[in-house]
C-alpha positions in Angstrom: 165.7 242.4 152.7 168.9 242.4 150.7 167.3 240.3 148.0 164.5 242.9 147.7 167.2 245.6 147.4 168.9 243.7 144.7 165.7 243.3 142.8 164.9 247.0 143.1 168.4 247.9 142.0 168.0 245.7 138.9 164.7 247.3 138.0 166.4 250.8 138.3 169.1 249.6 136.0 171.9 249.5 138.6 174.6 246.9 137.9 174.2 244.3 140.6 178.0 243.9 140.8 178.0 247.4 142.5 176.1 246.0 145.5 177.6 244.0 148.3 176.7 242.9 151.8 179.1 241.7 154.4 178.5 240.9 158.0 181.5 242.1 160.0 181.8 242.5 163.7 183.0 245.7 165.2 185.9 243.7 166.6 187.0 242.8 163.0 188.7 246.0 162.0 191.3 244.2 159.8 188.5 242.3 158.1 186.6 245.5 157.4 189.6 247.1 155.9 190.1 244.1 153.6 186.5 244.0 152.5 186.4 247.8 151.9 189.6 247.6 149.9 188.5 244.7 147.8 185.1 246.3 147.1 186.8 249.6 146.2 189.1 247.8 143.7 186.0 246.0 142.2 184.1 249.3 141.7 187.1 251.0 140.2 187.6 248.1 137.8 183.9 248.4 136.7 184.5 252.0 135.8 181.9 254.8 135.9 178.2 253.8 136.3 176.1 253.9 133.2 173.3 255.6 135.1 172.9 259.3 134.3 173.0 261.7 137.3 169.6 263.0 138.4 169.1 266.7 137.8 
């Protein structure tokens, strides 16, 4: 399913670096915080999306 989502995102012109999938248990709060922090930093480093906002 994730591969299909990545393919669709590519067709729509979405940078594939802006997609991520991590399997994290509800018992892994610390791991969730780490992954969320790392992904936030990655997105911020990429800067604004080149897609135009839909009207």
